[in-house]
N, C-alpha and C positions, 0 to 999 in steps of 0.2 A: 617338385610338382609345379608346373607352370600355371599361370592364371587361367589359361584355356581349360586345363584339366579340372580345375576346381570350380569352374563356372556353374556346373549343375549341382554343386554341394549345398547351395542355399536357395530356398524358394520362399517368397513371402506367403504367409498363410492367408493373407487377404485374397479372396477369390479373383480379384480383378488385376492382380499383378503377377508377373512372372520373374524367374531368376534373371540375373543379368550377367553377361559375359565379363563385365568389368569388375566383378566383385570377387576378390580372392579371400579365402577364409581367414588367412592370417592378418589381413589388413583391417585394423580396427575402424578404418573409415574416417578417422580424424586426421586431416592433413593440415598440420600447422603451416602457415605460410612463412616464408623466410621473413626475418625481422623487417627488412627494408620494405617488403611487400605489405606487412601489417601497417607500418607507418603510412605508406602510400594509401592503403585502404581507409585509414582514419580520415585523412584530410579529404579524400574523395567524398567520404560520406557527409562530412560537415558542409562541404561546399556544393554537394550535388543539388540539382534543382535550383530554384531561385535563391538569390542571397537576400537575407532578411534585414530589414531596417531596425527592427526592435525585437527583443525577446520579452514575452509576457509570461510569467509563471503564476499559476493558480494553485494555492494551497487549499485544497478542498478537505477541510478537517471534519472530525466527528462532531466537535462542539463549536468550533469557530473556523471561519474561512477568510481568505483575503487574496490579494494579488500584488505583485511587484513587477517592475520592468526596468530594462536598461536598453539604451540605444547601442547598436553594435559599434558605432563610432566612439562611444564613451563607455566602454565595458566596466570601468571602475566605479561608475556613478549609478548606484541602484536606487531607484525611486520606489518607496512603498506607497500604496494607494492613499488617496485623500482620506482624511478622517471622516468617520460616518456620523450621521445625525444619530441621536439616541445615545444609548450606552447606559451602563449600570453603575451605581455607586461602587467604588472600590475595584472596578475592573477597567483596565486601560483598553481603549477601543480602536486600536489600529486595525484589528480584524473585526468581523461582524459575526453574530451567531449563525450557525448553519441551520437556519429555520426557514421554512418556505410555506407560503399560504396560497391556496387555490380557492377560487370562488365556488359557490355551490354547484355551478355547471362545469367545474373542473378546468377552468382557464387559469393561467398563471396570474397571480395578483401582486405579490411582493415577496421580498427575500430579506433575511437578516433582522435588524432592529425594527425596520418598517413593518415587516410581517408580524413580528411579535406584538408590537404596540397596537397595530390595527386589530389584531385578533383579540387582544386584551380588552379593547374598548367596545367590542361588539356586545350587544345584549345577549344574555345566556341562551335565550330561545333561538336567536339568530345564529350564534356561534356554533351550534350543533350541526348546522347545514354546511359550514365552511370546512375546508380540509386543511388542517395544520399539521406539518411534519417537522420533527427535529431528531437529531442524533440517529439519522437513518443510514449513515455511511457504513456502519458496522454490519449491516445486513449483507453486504457484498462479501464480507469475510466469513460470516457464520452460515450462509446458505450452502448446503452440500451440493445440490445440482443447480448451480446458478445458470439461468437462461435469460434470453431476451424478455421472457414473459414473467419473470419473478415479480411478486407483489410486495408492496409495503402497506402498513396500516397507518392511517392518519389518526390524530388525537381522538376523533369522534368514532373510531373503530372501523371506518370505511376503508376499503381496499383501493389502492391506486397502483399503476404500473411503475416499478422502480425506474425503468429506462426513461419514462416521461419526466419523473422528478429530477433525476440527475441531468437530463438534457435541459430542463427549465433553469436549473441552477447555473449550468455552464453558459447558457444563453444570457443570463443575467450578468455574469462576470464579463462576458464578451462585450456586452453593451456598455457597461460601466468603464471598462478599460479603454475601449475605442473612443468613448466620449472624452475621457481624460487625455488621451493621446491627441485627439483633434484639438482640444483646448491648448495643449502644450505647443502644437506645431502650427496652429492657426489655420487649419483647413480640414477637410474631411479625411480622416486617416483610413487608408485602405487595408482591409483585413489581410490581403495577400502579402503585405509587407511584414506581417507578424509571424514570428515563430512562437507557437504556444507550447507551454510546458505544464503538465498536470502532475501533481505529486500523489503518490500512493505509498502505503506502508510496504516495507521490503518483504514482510512475511506473507503478503497477499500472493495467492496462487495465480497462474496465468488466466483462468476464466475471469477473475475480478479485474485484472488489468485490461483484458480485451473488452469487458463490459464498459469500462471508462472510455475506451476508444470509441465504442459504438455510440455511447451517449454524446461524445464530442461530435461525431458525424451527424447525429440526429439534431443536435442543437445548432448546427451551422457554424460551429467554431472552425472546423476545417472540413474539406470535402474528401470523400473516399478516393478521388483521383489524385490527391496530393497528400498521402499519408505522412510523408516526411515533414509536413508542416507542424505536426504534433509529436512531441516527445513525452513519453511517460518517464517521470523521474522517481526514484525511490527515496522516501523521506530521509532516512538516516544517511544515505549517500550524499544528498543535498546538504545536510547539516555538516557532514564531514568535509565537503569541499569548502564550505564557508569557514569552518573552525580552523582549518590548517592555515588560513590567512589572517587569523586574529592577531591583533596587536595587544600588548599588555593592558592598555587602558580600556580595552573593550570587554574585559571579563573579570570574573571574581574567582579567586583560587580558594577553595573551601578550607585548605590547610591553614591559610593565614586569615581566612574569613573576611577579608576586605579587598578592595581593589588593589591590585599590585602597584606599588610605587617604588621609587628608588632605582628602577631599571630604566633603560632607554625605552621610552613609551612606543618607539617604532619597532622594537624587537617583536618577532613573532613569539607565540606562546612561551612564556617563561624563558626568554632568550632563545626561543626557537624550537619548532618542530624540525629536527635535523634529519639528514640522510639516514634512512633505515629505521627511523622511529616508528614504533607500533603504538596504536592507540585504539580505544574502544569508544564508540559513540552510542549513548543510551538515549534513544528518542522516546520521551514519555508524553504521549498525546492524550486526547480525550478517550479514544477507543482502544488504541493498541500501544504496546511498548515494543520497540524494535531495537535489536542490538546488532551492531556491525563492528567488525574488527578490520582496521586498515593499517597499511604500512605506507609510508611516504617515500617516493623515489625522487630525489632532487637531481639536477637543478630545476627541472620543469615543474616539480611538485606533483607528478603523476601519482595516482593512488592504486594500490593493489589490495584486493580483499584477501584476508588470511583465513577466514572461516566463514562458512555459509551464514547468511542472515538468520537470526533466531528471534524469538519473542513470543508474544501472545496477546490475547484480548484483555490486557491488564491496565487499561487506561483509566483516567480519572472518573469516567462515568460509573466505574465499579463502586465508587463511594456513594454516588447517587442511588444505586440499587440497594446498598446497605441501609441508607436513610429510609428508602421506601419500605424495606423489610422491617425496620424499627417502627415506622408508622403502622404497619400491619399488625405488629405485636401489640401496640397500644390500642389502636382503634378497630382492629379486625380487618382481615383480608377482604371480606365481603363488602365492607363499607368503602375501603380504598378503591376497589375495582369499580364500584358504582359511581363514586365521586369522580373518578377520572373520565368516565363516559358522560355523566350528567353535567358536570361542571368543568369541561376540559380547560377553559381559559384560567380558571382559579387554580387548577392543578399546576399549570405552567407558572403562574405567579408564585406558588409555594416553592417550586423548584428553583426559581430565580432567587428567592429569599435565602434558600439553603445555600445556593452557589456562593453568595457573597460572604456568608459565615464560614463556609468551607475554606475559603481563602485566608480566613483569619486564624485557622488552626495552626498551632506551633507547639514544639515539644515542651517549651518552658512556660506555657500559658497557665495562669492560675484562675483568672476570672471566667465566669460562665459565658456561653455564647447564646444569644437570644435569636430565635427564629420566628418571624411574624407569621401568624396563621391568618389566611385571608378570612374576611367576615363570612363569606359563603361556606367556608369549611365548617366553621363553628355552627352556623345556622343549619346547614344541611345535616350535620352530625346529630343535632338535637332532634330534627324531624325523623331521621333514620332510626335512631336508637331510643329516643324518648328520654334521654338524659344528657347532661352537658359534657363538653370536652374535658372540663376540669374534673368531673366525676370519673371519667374514663382514665385520666392520668393517675388519680388517687387509687383506683381499683387495680390498675395494671401492675405487674410485678417488675416494671422497669423503674428502678429507684433513682437512676441518674438523670432522668428527664422530669422536670417539674413544670408547673403552670405558673406563669407570672401574671399578676393582676392586670398588666397592660395588654393582655391577649396574646402572649407569646409563649412559645416552647422554650424553656430554659435548659440548656444542655451543659453538663459539666465538661471541662476540657477532656477528661478521661473518656467520656461518652463519645465525644467527637473523634478523639484519636482512635477509638475502637472501630469506628466506621471506616477509617483508612487502613486498618490492620490487614484484612484479607488481601486487598490489592497490593499493598506494599510488600507483604510476605511473598506473594507470587513473584514480584519483580526481583526481590533479593534472592529468592531461591534460584531464579533463572540466571542471575548474575553469578551466583556462587558456582553453578554448574558450568557456566561459560568459562570462568577463570580456571576451572580444573582441566580444561581441554589442553592437550599438549601444544596445539597451534597457538594458544593464547598465553604465551609466556613473555616475559620481559616487556610488559605493557608500561609505557611511560605516563600516558595521560588517559583519564576517562572524562569525556565531555558529556555533561548532562544537558539535554536540550528538549524543546517542546514545552507546551504550556504547563504540564504537570511538574516539570523540573523546578518550577518556582516554589513548590511546596517544601517548607522547612522540615516537615516530618519525613518526606522522602529523602531530602538531602542528608539528614542525620542518619537515617537507616543505611544509606549507601556508604557514608563515612565509617560507620560502625562495622560494616561488613568488610570493607577493604583494609581497615587497620593500617593505613599508611602505605599500602603496597604500590600505589601510583597516585599521581596528583589528580584531584577532581576539579575540573574547570567548568564554570557556568558562564556562557556568554551573557553580556548585559541585556541584549535584546533577545532573550531566550525564546520568546514566542514567535519571533520573526526570522530565526536562524534558518529554518527550512525554506522559507519563502526566498530569502536572499541567496541561499545556496542553490536553489532551483533555477534562479536566473543565471547564476554563474555556469551551471550545468548546461543550460540552453545555449549559452554563448560558446561553450566548448564541450560537447558531449563526449569527446575522446579522452577527457582527463582521467577517467577511471579505466585503466589499461587491462586489469585482470580481475575477473569476478569468480565466485564459486557457484557452481550449479546447486540450487536448493534441493533438486530431486534427481533421481535417475530416470532418463527418458530412453525409450527404444520402441522397436516394433517386433511383432511375432513373425518368425520365419521357419521354414522347413530346413533341416540339415540332414546330411547322410547319416543313417542310424549306425552308431558304433556300439557293438556288444560290450557289456560291462560298464560302459560310460553312461549310456542313456537308459532311463527307466523303461521296462518292457511295455508299460501301458501307453507310452507315447509313440509306439511303433505304428507306422502307416505304410502299407505296401501298395505301390502304384506302378502299373506296367512293369512289374517284376523288380522295381527298385525299392529298397527299404529306406524309408524316411523317418526322421524323428520330428514330431509336430510340436508346436507351442514354444519353440526355442526363442528366448528373448535376445534380440540383436541390440546391444546397447549403443545408443548414440553418444550419451554422456552420462557419467556417474555422479551421484549426489556428492557434494563437497569437492568435486574435481575442479581444479583451476582451469579457467578457460579465458584466453586472451581475446580482447576486442578484435573483431574481424576474423577470428579463427573459424574455419568452416568444417562441418561434418559432412563427408561426401558419401552418397549412396547412389547406386544406379538401379532403375526399375524398367521393366519392359511390359508394354500392354499385352494382355493375354491373347487378344484377337487384333488383327491389323486394323479392323474398323472401329476399335474402341475409342470413345471420345474422352472419357475421364478415368483416371486411376484414383481410387480412394483407398488409403492405407490407414489403419487404426494405429494411433500412437498410445503407448502405455507408459505409466510412470509409477515410481515407488520411492519411499523414503529410504529404503535400504541401499547400501552402496553397491552390493553385487547381487545381481538377479540372473538366474539361469533360464527360468521358464515364465511365460506370461500367466500361467495358471497358479503361480505361488501366492500364498496369502500376502496381502499388503500391496499386490500389484493391481492397478486399476486402469481401465481405459480412460484416458483423459482428453483425447482430442482426435481429430482426423487430419491427415495430410492429403490435400486434393491437388492432383496434377491435371490441368485441363489440356489434353493433347489434341484437341480438335484443331483442324487446320494445319497440322504439322505432318500429315500423311506423307510418307516418302516411299521410294522404291526399294529401300534397304530391306534385306531379308528379316532382320530383327531390329525393331526400333529401340534404341537405348535412350532412356530419359535420365540424364544425370542431375541429381538433386543435391543442392547445397543448403545446409541448415546452419544458422548462426545462433549460438547459445551464449555468447559473451556480452550481449547487450541487456537492457532492462526488459525487452520483449523478445520472444523467440521468433525468428523469421525464416522463411524458406524461399529459395529461388531455384529454377530448373531450366535445363537446356536440352534440346533434342540433339544428341551427339552427331547423328548423320547429316543434319542440315545446319547445325549451329544456331538454329532459331531458339529464341527464348520461349519457354513454356510457362503459362500462368500457373503459379504455385501459391498455396496458402495453407497455414495451419490454423484450424478452428478449435478453440478450447471451450466454447460455450455449448452447453447441452441443448439439443433441439427437440 
């Protein structure tokens, strides 16, 4: 059967598109380019558009954020941002808290320590009018139908647009970084000379990544006309790029539990991540834990992903939620809910006090941990309940939290450890499942990175689970690992050559109906031809390897010659093989838009050849009108409207 014969065997179910003569049924549509072509494609991509003078990476974290940069002429020299004013006892402040303050009339006021300190100093009657937000990044992961209009709640309970908040934060980092670059270079630094990188968790779905890009456009970080000026980096990938270059004196090996000595300090990880080595990166942040599995390919040190990124919302803020639940058990949910709304600044203070004690938790600790209760907590509780905090503690059935005469909650180490347990159990369960996968065998190293990786309780749990199966490595500057790796990624985005698709993507098409193969309820008879509806045409399958620059090729034809736009619904599923778009677990996740206006031609049938790229951190589409060779404006939109 030639291609011509099969041309009518597939029709898109989208009303606006028609079958294409160039589509043969046997062709899966993925046309891997020859290796030389792939290489070419990489370097084209990196160099395309303007060449940048500096790469600035923003690590926009759930609990803390920061930026780092490197000039393209000195790629080895990564500068982390200036130290911030403010800061907490017992917390190193290379990064600043991800907190933002808006004035009562919703204008941006401050970010980070400055926002927290100003909010804290406001009179309680005044602070109720101001909008203070923290730990809001997770909303992008947990909102099912994320859109441009998704809301966030400030500490006083008022709603604000998430897009505005993310844009304010990015604008703040843009201003800080450009100021620092101007001081460094002794003149006004031009934003057009910057390639920006924003880090996101690898387990984020496409809508959340697109949302970050939209926020960057809104903030003026980059313009919609130069999308290539911004790269979205995946946090554990950035960590991986950094970790493969580590020298021995830059890390701690948990097996020996001290800095490695006695080796040549310029060796890479334990005398080397060598050709073919496989390793796991466990990125434990405030909001999420991300797991990636990479294999290194020398001499260039290119990376190949061996298993699709996995993880979940098991970051260190889970411990804060457990602490909140404990307070509700002691003082009552009704009181805690009221206190948060009526005394929002004091609630923030209480959580800051808890944060510094949380960092003191360790497996071998024997002495209790004291948490300062703000005066307004004690005062408001007495007004609310008519008896004292001390009375509540005595009456509650929580025997491992006591009242100390200095006005503190005294927690036994076991009590503190129990707050960590649910979160750590999730992480360990996830790691255990990952190590059981056939693709995840012969792992030589496990890199623990991210702020939460500093927790001795988490370190011990990972050690106990692995039982010496691989070496556990923690970089010295564990909280800055992602930031530094993101700068390296911005300098050379083609370093990760092969990724795994997290989901199966495709579109709905009509196929010729085959008796016995297709279910009878899918039969559609049109002009005497028997069609099967709802067939899932797979672009790429979940966990399928896809090389950087590899294209998925499909051809579409406008239904009417006068048609201006072709809109095709994109579906996705976690399952690796999907036959019909109506199967359970398959959902509509985006739209592919082809703007064919202005490409009218005299050809009998206009064929629009569409190329989609799945091997990068974001999915991209481009299209060409075959008869005229003109480029057609194409885009995939994943945000629900």
